[in-house]
VMD Tcl script that builds the backbone (N, CA, C; Angstrom):
set m [mol new atoms 303]
animate dup $m
set s [atomselect $m all]
$s set {name element resname resid chain x y z} {
  {N N MET 1 A -93.785 208.099 -119.431}
  {CA C MET 1 A -92.863 208.272 -118.315}
  {C C MET 1 A -93.364 207.560 -117.063}
  {N N THR 2 A -94.682 207.530 -116.883}
  {CA C THR 2 A -95.238 206.837 -115.719}
  {C C THR 2 A -94.891 205.361 -115.772}
  {N N THR 3 A -95.020 204.756 -116.953}
  {CA C THR 3 A -94.698 203.340 -117.105}
  {C C THR 3 A -93.223 203.091 -116.833}
  {N N LEU 4 A -92.378 203.965 -117.345}
  {CA C LEU 4 A -90.937 203.825 -117.127}
  {C C LEU 4 A -90.618 203.948 -115.639}
  {N N SER 5 A -91.254 204.870 -114.950}
  {CA C SER 5 A -91.027 205.030 -113.507}
  {C C SER 5 A -91.451 203.775 -112.751}
  {N N LYS 6 A -92.592 203.215 -113.130}
  {CA C LYS 6 A -93.055 201.984 -112.483}
  {C C LYS 6 A -92.083 200.840 -112.752}
  {N N PHE 7 A -91.610 200.778 -113.990}
  {CA C PHE 7 A -90.660 199.730 -114.355}
  {C C PHE 7 A -89.376 199.865 -113.534}
  {N N GLU 8 A -88.867 201.076 -113.405}
  {CA C GLU 8 A -87.655 201.294 -112.617}
  {C C GLU 8 A -87.873 200.905 -111.156}
  {N N GLU 9 A -89.044 201.201 -110.626}
  {CA C GLU 9 A -89.356 200.851 -109.240}
  {C C GLU 9 A -89.358 199.331 -109.061}
  {N N ILE 10 A -89.967 198.625 -110.007}
  {CA C ILE 10 A -89.995 197.159 -109.939}
  {C C ILE 10 A -88.592 196.598 -110.112}
  {N N ALA 11 A -87.838 197.153 -111.055}
  {CA C ALA 11 A -86.466 196.680 -111.274}
  {C C ALA 11 A -85.630 196.860 -110.013}
  {N N TYR 12 A -85.826 197.960 -109.296}
  {CA C TYR 12 A -85.098 198.198 -108.054}
  {C C TYR 12 A -85.467 197.130 -107.020}
  {N N LYS 13 A -86.752 196.827 -106.907}
  {CA C LYS 13 A -87.191 195.805 -105.949}
  {C C LYS 13 A -86.617 194.441 -106.304}
  {N N VAL 14 A -86.613 194.121 -107.594}
  {CA C VAL 14 A -86.069 192.831 -108.026}
  {C C VAL 14 A -84.572 192.766 -107.745}
  {N N SER 15 A -83.846 193.836 -108.067}
  {CA C SER 15 A -82.396 193.805 -107.828}
  {C C SER 15 A -82.087 193.718 -106.335}
  {N N THR 16 A -82.902 194.345 -105.503}
  {CA C THR 16 A -82.721 194.240 -104.056}
  {C C THR 16 A -82.918 192.798 -103.601}
  {N N ALA 17 A -83.964 192.150 -104.113}
  {CA C ALA 17 A -84.215 190.747 -103.767}
  {C C ALA 17 A -83.076 189.860 -104.262}
  {N N GLU 18 A -82.547 190.168 -105.453}
  {CA C GLU 18 A -81.420 189.388 -105.974}
  {C C GLU 18 A -80.209 189.517 -105.054}
  {N N TRP 19 A -79.895 190.735 -104.629}
  {CA C TRP 19 A -78.758 190.945 -103.722}
  {C C TRP 19 A -78.955 190.162 -102.433}
  {N N GLU 20 A -80.173 190.181 -101.909}
  {CA C GLU 20 A -80.459 189.464 -100.660}
  {C C GLU 20 A -80.253 187.960 -100.812}
  {N N GLU 21 A -80.455 187.440 -102.017}
  {CA C GLU 21 A -80.298 186.006 -102.276}
  {C C GLU 21 A -78.914 185.653 -102.812}
  {N N GLY 22 A -78.018 186.644 -102.867}
  {CA C GLY 22 A -76.669 186.385 -103.327}
  {C C GLY 22 A -76.524 186.319 -104.838}
  {N N ILE 23 A -77.502 186.866 -105.564}
  {CA C ILE 23 A -77.457 186.890 -107.026}
  {C C ILE 23 A -77.090 188.292 -107.459}
  {N N GLU 24 A -76.089 188.396 -108.312}
  {CA C GLU 24 A -75.685 189.728 -108.777}
  {C C GLU 24 A -76.674 190.206 -109.833}
  {N N PRO 25 A -77.313 191.348 -109.603}
  {CA C PRO 25 A -78.289 191.859 -110.573}
  {C C PRO 25 A -77.626 192.262 -111.890}
  {N N ALA 26 A -78.430 192.277 -112.936}
  {CA C ALA 26 A -77.950 192.747 -114.237}
  {C C ALA 26 A -77.538 194.206 -114.090}
  {N N GLY 27 A -76.441 194.550 -114.711}
  {CA C GLY 27 A -75.912 195.906 -114.570}
  {C C GLY 27 A -76.689 196.958 -115.325}
  {N N GLU 28 A -77.325 196.564 -116.399}
  {CA C GLU 28 A -77.959 197.554 -117.255}
  {C C GLU 28 A -79.268 197.004 -117.794}
  {N N LEU 29 A -80.284 197.848 -117.861}
  {CA C LEU 29 A -81.560 197.462 -118.450}
  {C C LEU 29 A -81.707 198.149 -119.796}
  {N N ASN 30 A -82.194 197.416 -120.762}
  {CA C ASN 30 A -82.447 197.974 -122.082}
  {C C ASN 30 A -83.902 198.421 -122.117}
  {N N PHE 31 A -84.131 199.707 -121.898}
  {CA C PHE 31 A -85.496 200.208 -121.823}
  {C C PHE 31 A -86.222 200.133 -123.156}
  {N N SER 32 A -85.501 200.209 -124.263}
  {CA C SER 32 A -86.145 200.078 -125.572}
  {C C SER 32 A -86.699 198.670 -125.748}
  {N N ALA 33 A -85.912 197.681 -125.367}
  {CA C ALA 33 A -86.371 196.295 -125.459}
  {C C ALA 33 A -87.531 196.052 -124.496}
  {N N ALA 34 A -87.423 196.605 -123.311}
  {CA C ALA 34 A -88.499 196.446 -122.330}
  {C C ALA 34 A -89.791 197.088 -122.832}
  {N N ALA 35 A -89.673 198.250 -123.448}
  {CA C ALA 35 A -90.854 198.927 -123.983}
  {C C ALA 35 A -91.469 198.126 -125.124}
  {N N ALA 36 A -90.628 197.564 -125.988}
  {CA C ALA 36 A -91.141 196.746 -127.091}
  {C C ALA 36 A -91.887 195.533 -126.551}
  {N N ALA 37 A -91.309 194.866 -125.546}
  {CA C ALA 37 A -91.963 193.706 -124.945}
  {C C ALA 37 A -93.277 194.100 -124.277}
  {N N ALA 38 A -93.298 195.236 -123.624}
  {CA C ALA 38 A -94.526 195.699 -122.964}
  {C C ALA 38 A -95.615 196.002 -123.992}
  {N N HIS 39 A -95.234 196.622 -125.085}
  {CA C HIS 39 A -96.218 196.903 -126.141}
  {C C HIS 39 A -96.766 195.598 -126.725}
  {N N TRP 40 A -95.891 194.641 -126.977}
  {CA C TRP 40 A -96.312 193.354 -127.536}
  {C C TRP 40 A -97.229 192.625 -126.551}
  {N N ALA 41 A -96.839 192.587 -125.295}
  {CA C ALA 41 A -97.665 191.927 -124.272}
  {C C ALA 41 A -98.987 192.650 -124.081}
  {N N GLY 42 A -98.993 193.946 -124.370}
  {CA C GLY 42 A -100.216 194.728 -124.251}
  {C C GLY 42 A -101.169 194.577 -125.420}
  {N N GLY 43 A -100.776 193.783 -126.419}
  {CA C GLY 43 A -101.670 193.490 -127.526}
  {C C GLY 43 A -101.388 194.216 -128.823}
  {N N GLU 44 A -100.265 194.921 -128.884}
  {CA C GLU 44 A -99.943 195.646 -130.112}
  {C C GLU 44 A -99.787 194.668 -131.281}
  {N N GLU 45 A -100.236 195.094 -132.443}
  {CA C GLU 45 A -100.103 194.275 -133.651}
  {C C GLU 45 A -98.635 194.202 -134.068}
  {N N TRP 46 A -98.270 193.092 -134.708}
  {CA C TRP 46 A -96.886 192.860 -135.095}
  {C C TRP 46 A -96.342 193.964 -136.001}
  {N N ALA 47 A -97.093 194.309 -137.035}
  {CA C ALA 47 A -96.620 195.327 -137.988}
  {C C ALA 47 A -96.368 196.657 -137.283}
  {N N ALA 48 A -97.241 197.011 -136.359}
  {CA C ALA 48 A -97.070 198.267 -135.617}
  {C C ALA 48 A -95.840 198.197 -134.719}
  {N N LEU 49 A -95.604 197.042 -134.115}
  {CA C LEU 49 A -94.431 196.873 -133.250}
  {C C LEU 49 A -93.142 197.012 -134.065}
  {N N VAL 50 A -93.107 196.351 -135.211}
  {CA C VAL 50 A -91.915 196.418 -136.074}
  {C C VAL 50 A -91.680 197.854 -136.522}
  {N N GLN 51 A -92.740 198.506 -136.964}
  {CA C GLN 51 A -92.603 199.883 -137.435}
  {C C GLN 51 A -92.212 200.822 -136.299}
  {N N GLY 52 A -92.821 200.650 -135.149}
  {CA C GLY 52 A -92.553 201.533 -134.013}
  {C C GLY 52 A -91.158 201.386 -133.436}
  {N N THR 53 A -90.625 200.173 -133.486}
  {CA C THR 53 A -89.296 199.948 -132.914}
  {C C THR 53 A -88.188 200.108 -133.951}
  {N N ARG 54 A -88.550 199.987 -135.212}
  {CA C ARG 54 A -87.573 200.004 -136.316}
  {C C ARG 54 A -86.527 198.901 -136.146}
  {N N ALA 55 A -86.911 197.844 -135.434}
  {CA C ALA 55 A -86.012 196.705 -135.233}
  {C C ALA 55 A -86.249 195.675 -136.329}
  {N N GLU 56 A -85.267 194.843 -136.537}
  {CA C GLU 56 A -85.425 193.728 -137.470}
  {C C GLU 56 A -86.398 192.723 -136.860}
  {N N GLU 57 A -87.249 192.156 -137.689}
  {CA C GLU 57 A -88.246 191.206 -137.184}
  {C C GLU 57 A -87.596 190.026 -136.476}
  {N N GLY 58 A -86.502 189.513 -137.024}
  {CA C GLY 58 A -85.815 188.385 -136.395}
  {C C GLY 58 A -85.289 188.731 -135.009}
  {N N ASP 59 A -84.814 189.962 -134.849}
  {CA C ASP 59 A -84.329 190.400 -133.536}
  {C C ASP 59 A -85.473 190.458 -132.535}
  {N N LEU 60 A -86.620 190.953 -132.984}
  {CA C LEU 60 A -87.784 191.016 -132.091}
  {C C LEU 60 A -88.254 189.619 -131.707}
  {N N VAL 61 A -88.304 188.710 -132.676}
  {CA C VAL 61 A -88.723 187.336 -132.391}
  {C C VAL 61 A -87.772 186.704 -131.381}
  {N N ARG 62 A -86.469 186.873 -131.581}
  {CA C ARG 62 A -85.483 186.312 -130.640}
  {C C ARG 62 A -85.654 186.889 -129.243}
  {N N MET 63 A -85.804 188.212 -129.153}
  {CA C MET 63 A -85.939 188.848 -127.849}
  {C C MET 63 A -87.203 188.353 -127.133}
  {N N LEU 64 A -88.306 188.314 -127.848}
  {CA C LEU 64 A -89.561 187.896 -127.230}
  {C C LEU 64 A -89.550 186.406 -126.909}
  {N N SER 65 A -88.873 185.611 -127.726}
  {CA C SER 65 A -88.745 184.176 -127.434}
  {C C SER 65 A -87.937 183.958 -126.158}
  {N N ARG 66 A -86.859 184.716 -126.009}
  {CA C ARG 66 A -86.043 184.605 -124.788}
  {C C ARG 66 A -86.827 185.056 -123.562}
  {N N ALA 67 A -87.622 186.113 -123.721}
  {CA C ALA 67 A -88.458 186.573 -122.605}
  {C C ALA 67 A -89.457 185.493 -122.216}
  {N N SER 68 A -90.055 184.846 -123.208}
  {CA C SER 68 A -91.027 183.797 -122.896}
  {C C SER 68 A -90.356 182.597 -122.245}
  {N N GLU 69 A -89.114 182.286 -122.645}
  {CA C GLU 69 A -88.380 181.197 -121.995}
  {C C GLU 69 A -88.165 181.501 -120.512}
  {N N ALA 70 A -87.797 182.736 -120.219}
  {CA C ALA 70 A -87.608 183.126 -118.810}
  {C C ALA 70 A -88.928 183.040 -118.053}
  {N N LEU 71 A -90.001 183.473 -118.691}
  {CA C LEU 71 A -91.314 183.394 -118.049}
  {C C LEU 71 A -91.713 181.948 -117.780}
  {N N MET 72 A -91.413 181.055 -118.716}
  {CA C MET 72 A -91.754 179.648 -118.522}
  {C C MET 72 A -90.939 179.026 -117.380}
  {N N GLN 73 A -89.708 179.483 -117.185}
  {CA C GLN 73 A -88.928 179.002 -116.047}
  {C C GLN 73 A -89.593 179.428 -114.748}
  {N N ILE 74 A -90.065 180.669 -114.699}
  {CA C ILE 74 A -90.769 181.141 -113.503}
  {C C ILE 74 A -92.079 180.377 -113.340}
  {N N ALA 75 A -92.749 180.093 -114.454}
  {CA C ALA 75 A -94.020 179.362 -114.408}
  {C C ALA 75 A -93.855 177.961 -113.822}
  {N N SER 76 A -92.651 177.419 -113.890}
  {CA C SER 76 A -92.420 176.075 -113.345}
  {C C SER 76 A -92.301 176.066 -111.822}
  {N N LEU 77 A -92.292 177.217 -111.203}
  {CA C LEU 77 A -92.149 177.304 -109.741}
  {C C LEU 77 A -93.506 177.234 -109.036}
  {N N LYS 78 A -94.363 176.338 -109.481}
  {CA C LYS 78 A -95.749 176.263 -108.992}
  {C C LYS 78 A -95.844 175.997 -107.497}
  {N N THR 79 A -94.962 175.197 -106.965}
  {CA C THR 79 A -95.024 174.862 -105.541}
  {C C THR 79 A -94.438 175.981 -104.685}
  {N N ALA 80 A -93.277 176.478 -105.075}
  {CA C ALA 80 A -92.585 177.492 -104.273}
  {C C ALA 80 A -93.243 178.863 -104.363}
  {N N HIS 81 A -93.714 179.225 -105.544}
  {CA C HIS 81 A -94.281 180.562 -105.765}
  {C C HIS 81 A -95.494 180.463 -106.686}
  {N N PRO 82 A -96.608 179.949 -106.183}
  {CA C PRO 82 A -97.761 179.681 -107.058}
  {C C PRO 82 A -98.324 180.924 -107.762}
  {N N ALA 83 A -98.406 182.038 -107.077}
  {CA C ALA 83 A -98.971 183.240 -107.707}
  {C C ALA 83 A -98.064 183.741 -108.828}
  {N N ALA 84 A -96.758 183.777 -108.565}
  {CA C ALA 84 A -95.811 184.211 -109.600}
  {C C ALA 84 A -95.825 183.236 -110.770}
  {N N ALA 85 A -95.945 181.952 -110.488}
  {CA C ALA 85 A -95.979 180.936 -111.546}
  {C C ALA 85 A -97.194 181.124 -112.442}
  {N N ARG 86 A -98.340 181.381 -111.852}
  {CA C ARG 86 A -99.558 181.606 -112.654}
  {C C ARG 86 A -99.430 182.855 -113.509}
  {N N THR 87 A -98.915 183.916 -112.931}
  {CA C THR 87 A -98.745 185.168 -113.672}
  {C C THR 87 A -97.761 184.987 -114.819}
  {N N ALA 88 A -96.650 184.313 -114.551}
  {CA C ALA 88 A -95.636 184.090 -115.579}
  {C C ALA 88 A -96.171 183.215 -116.703}
  {N N ALA 89 A -96.943 182.191 -116.362}
  {CA C ALA 89 A -97.517 181.317 -117.394}
  {C C ALA 89 A -98.475 182.099 -118.288}
  {N N ALA 90 A -99.298 182.938 -117.684}
  {CA C ALA 90 A -100.230 183.755 -118.467}
  {C C ALA 90 A -99.473 184.742 -119.360}
  {N N ALA 91 A -98.420 185.348 -118.820}
  {CA C ALA 91 A -97.617 186.301 -119.607}
  {C C ALA 91 A -96.913 185.593 -120.753}
  {N N ALA 92 A -96.379 184.410 -120.508}
  {CA C ALA 92 A -95.700 183.659 -121.566}
  {C C ALA 92 A -96.654 183.333 -122.700}
  {N N GLU 93 A -97.871 182.984 -122.357}
  {CA C GLU 93 A -98.875 182.684 -123.378}
  {C C GLU 93 A -99.170 183.909 -124.239}
  {N N ILE 94 A -99.227 185.070 -123.612}
  {CA C ILE 94 A -99.471 186.317 -124.346}
  {C C ILE 94 A -98.297 186.631 -125.265}
  {N N VAL 95 A -97.085 186.485 -124.758}
  {CA C VAL 95 A -95.888 186.818 -125.524}
  {C C VAL 95 A -95.694 185.848 -126.689}
  {N N LEU 96 A -96.086 184.606 -126.509}
  {CA C LEU 96 A -95.837 183.587 -127.531}
  {C C LEU 96 A -96.916 183.505 -128.609}
  {N N ARG 97 A -97.603 184.589 -128.865}
  {CA C ARG 97 A -98.574 184.541 -129.969}
  {C C ARG 97 A -97.834 184.760 -131.288}
  {N N GLU 98 A -98.521 184.415 -132.389}
  {CA C GLU 98 A -97.914 184.559 -133.726}
  {C C GLU 98 A -97.519 185.996 -133.981}
  {N N PRO 99 A -96.425 186.256 -134.620}
  {CA C PRO 99 A -95.492 185.350 -135.267}
  {C C PRO 99 A -94.345 184.897 -134.377}
  {N N VAL 100 A -94.383 185.209 -133.092}
  {CA C VAL 100 A -93.294 184.813 -132.211}
  {C C VAL 100 A -93.295 183.298 -132.024}
  {N N ARG 101 A -94.469 182.720 -131.918}
  {CA C ARG 101 A -94.589 181.274 -131.710}
  {C C ARG 101 A -93.948 180.582 -132.828}
}
mol reanalyze $m
mol bondsrecalc $m
mol representation Tube
mol addrep $m
């Protein structure tokens, strides 16, 4: 629950920043997908992730691949947001380990 509360707090800050920049925030967050991505980024083994989520492996690969694509877009903002770019690049590298790669 602590992790979920932190995630909601960050999501609120991000949506506020989006509104300030004229970007309409996503209407709904999929907490199950977010939890799966957090477990994977935290180093969970693939078999445990598949078993714990009961998701199809292809669905997990697609979701994590899309997350890494978004992270790589943020990683390209080296001049405008160097700290965020470094963090996103490191996160993308973690997410893109086998079998997602």
